[in-house]
C-alpha positions in Angstrom: -47.5 126.5 190.1 -47.6 127.7 186.6 -49.3 124.6 185.5 -51.9 125.1 188.3 -52.5 128.7 187.0 -52.9 127.3 183.4 -55.5 124.8 184.7 -57.3 127.5 186.5 -57.5 129.4 183.1 -58.8 126.3 181.5 -61.4 125.7 184.1 -62.6 129.2 183.6 -62.6 129.0 179.8 -64.2 125.6 179.6 -66.7 126.5 182.3 -67.9 129.6 180.5 -68.4 127.7 177.3 -70.4 124.9 179.0 -72.7 127.2 181.0 -73.3 129.5 178.0 -74.5 126.8 175.8 -78.1 125.6 175.9 -77.9 121.9 177.0 -80.9 121.0 175.0 -79.2 122.3 171.8 -76.0 120.5 172.8 -78.0 117.3 173.1 -79.2 117.8 169.5 -82.9 118.1 170.5 -83.2 121.0 168.0 -82.1 118.7 165.2 -85.3 116.6 165.4 -88.7 117.6 164.0 -91.4 117.8 166.6 -93.1 114.4 166.8 -96.5 113.5 168.0 -96.3 111.3 171.1 -99.8 110.0 170.6 -100.0 106.6 168.8 -102.9 106.0 166.5 -104.2 102.7 168.0 -106.8 102.4 165.2 -104.0 101.6 162.8 -102.7 98.8 165.0 -104.2 95.5 163.8 -101.8 93.1 165.5 -102.4 92.2 169.1 -99.8 91.2 171.7 -101.2 87.7 172.0 -100.6 87.3 168.3 -97.0 88.4 168.6 -96.4 86.1 171.6 -97.7 83.2 169.5 -95.6 84.1 166.5 -92.4 84.8 168.5 -92.5 82.6 171.7 -88.8 83.2 172.3 -89.1 86.9 172.4 -88.3 88.6 175.7 -90.0 92.0 175.2 -92.3 93.7 172.8 -92.5 97.5 172.5 -95.2 99.3 170.6 -93.9 102.5 169.1 -93.9 104.3 165.8 -91.4 104.7 163.0 -91.9 107.6 160.6 -95.5 108.0 161.8 -96.4 104.3 161.3 -97.0 101.9 164.2 -94.4 99.1 164.7 -93.4 96.6 167.3 -89.8 96.3 168.5 -89.3 92.7 169.3 -86.4 91.8 171.5 -84.9 88.3 171.5 -81.9 88.1 173.7 -79.2 90.5 172.4 -80.9 91.2 169.1 -83.9 93.1 168.0 -86.2 93.5 164.9 -89.3 95.4 163.9 -92.8 94.1 163.1 -95.3 96.2 161.2 -98.1 97.0 163.7 -100.7 97.1 160.9 -99.9 94.0 159.0 -97.8 91.9 161.4 -95.0 91.4 158.8 -91.5 91.3 160.0 -89.5 94.1 158.5 -85.9 93.6 157.2 -82.9 95.2 158.9 -82.5 98.9 158.1 -80.3 99.2 154.8 -78.5 102.3 153.7 -81.4 103.6 151.7 -83.8 103.2 154.6 -81.3 104.8 157.0 -81.1 107.9 154.8 -84.9 108.0 154.5 -85.4 107.8 158.3 -82.7 110.4 159.0 -84.2 112.8 156.4 -87.7 112.2 157.8 -86.7 113.2 161.4 -84.1 116.0 160.5 -85.6 119.4 161.1 -83.7 121.0 158.2 -83.5 120.2 154.4 -79.7 119.7 154.1 -78.7 116.9 151.9 -77.0 113.7 153.2 -73.3 113.9 152.8 -72.1 110.5 153.9 -73.6 107.3 155.3 -71.8 104.3 156.7 -72.6 101.3 158.8 -70.8 100.8 162.0 -70.9 97.2 163.3 -68.0 96.8 165.7 -66.1 99.1 168.2 -63.1 98.9 166.0 -64.5 101.3 163.6 -66.7 103.3 166.0 -66.1 107.0 166.6 -65.5 108.1 170.2 -68.7 110.0 170.3 -70.8 106.8 170.0 -71.5 104.2 172.7 -71.1 100.5 171.7 -74.5 99.7 173.2 -76.1 101.1 170.1 -74.2 98.8 167.6 -74.9 98.0 164.8 -75.8 101.5 163.8 -75.9 103.7 160.6 -74.0 106.9 160.8 -75.8 109.5 158.6 -73.9 112.8 158.2 -75.7 115.9 156.7 -74.3 118.8 154.9 -74.5 122.2 156.7 -73.2 124.1 159.7 -71.8 122.1 162.5 -71.9 118.7 160.6 -75.1 117.3 162.0 -75.0 113.5 162.4 -77.7 111.0 163.1 -77.1 107.5 164.3 -79.9 105.1 163.2 -80.2 101.6 164.7 -79.8 99.0 162.0 -82.1 96.7 163.9 -85.0 99.0 164.8 -84.6 102.1 162.8 -84.6 104.3 165.9 -82.6 107.5 166.0 -80.5 106.4 169.0 -78.5 109.6 169.3 -77.5 112.8 167.5 -74.3 114.7 167.3 -72.9 118.0 165.9 -69.7 120.0 166.2 -70.9 122.1 169.1 -71.6 119.0 171.0 -68.1 117.6 170.0 -66.5 120.8 171.4 -68.6 120.6 174.5 -67.3 117.0 174.9 -63.7 118.2 174.7 -64.4 121.1 177.1 -65.8 118.7 179.6 -62.6 116.5 179.3 -60.3 119.5 179.8 -62.6 120.6 182.7 -62.3 117.4 184.6 -58.8 116.6 183.4 -59.8 113.2 181.8 -58.5 113.2 178.3 -59.5 109.7 177.5 -63.2 109.3 177.4 -64.3 112.1 179.9 -66.1 109.8 182.2 -63.7 109.6 185.2 -64.5 112.6 187.3 -62.5 111.2 190.3 -59.2 110.9 188.6 -56.0 111.5 190.6 -54.7 114.1 188.1 -57.7 116.3 188.9 -57.3 115.7 192.5 -53.6 116.6 192.6 -54.1 119.8 190.6 -57.0 120.8 192.8 -55.0 120.2 195.9 -52.1 122.2 194.5 -54.6 124.9 193.7 -56.0 125.0 197.2 -52.4 125.1 198.6 -51.5 128.0 196.3 -54.6 129.9 197.5 -53.8 129.2 201.1 -50.1 130.2 200.8 -51.0 133.3 198.9 -53.5 134.2 201.6 -50.9 133.7 204.3 -48.4 135.8 202.4 -51.0 138.6 201.9 -51.7 138.7 205.6 -48.0 138.7 206.5 -47.3 141.6 204.0 -50.3 143.5 205.3 -49.1 143.1 208.9 -45.6 144.3 207.9 -47.1 147.3 206.1 -49.1 148.2 209.1 -46.1 147.9 211.4 -44.1 150.1 209.2 -46.9 152.7 209.0 -47.3 152.8 212.7 -43.5 153.5 213.4 
């Protein structure tokens, strides 16, 4: 039962950390500068019909903005690329210099970029990143909590943000649900067994308390 007691302490400690942290901060929302969600359509000079004629094999077109400028994200099967919404020119894949520029444009602080690397396969992928974002640029900033942006090599989008407090939160979640691999299986047998033992310990302790209380009352009435 010592293991059960230790897990109860872990549940308490991890639970306190997770509920005391602002989930919006954990998600890295405060790392991004506030952006206008309104797209200036007057600067869009390329129509959808033009794009359909230019890229007949495309499966989807999304009009958005990249660093304040209108762009189309063109999807063709499993790959994507961007087209300038003003000129209609296809833009090249995001290189290292562009990835740094994009990250610094959206980053709310003025910390310098410390490290940049291209991640193209799951073999070199950190655990904090999903493979659905590949290929992606990892841009790490100097400063507290090691802020990290992940920039899509295909579209230039900031697909996700990470920092050390999120990484701690991730491990707290893994300890909380007792899934030490990827923290996604909340119905694992280890958690079920420990929880069942915990319930058994509580019930047995309650029974012992009632029995002892009854014995104490009997001795008092004699």
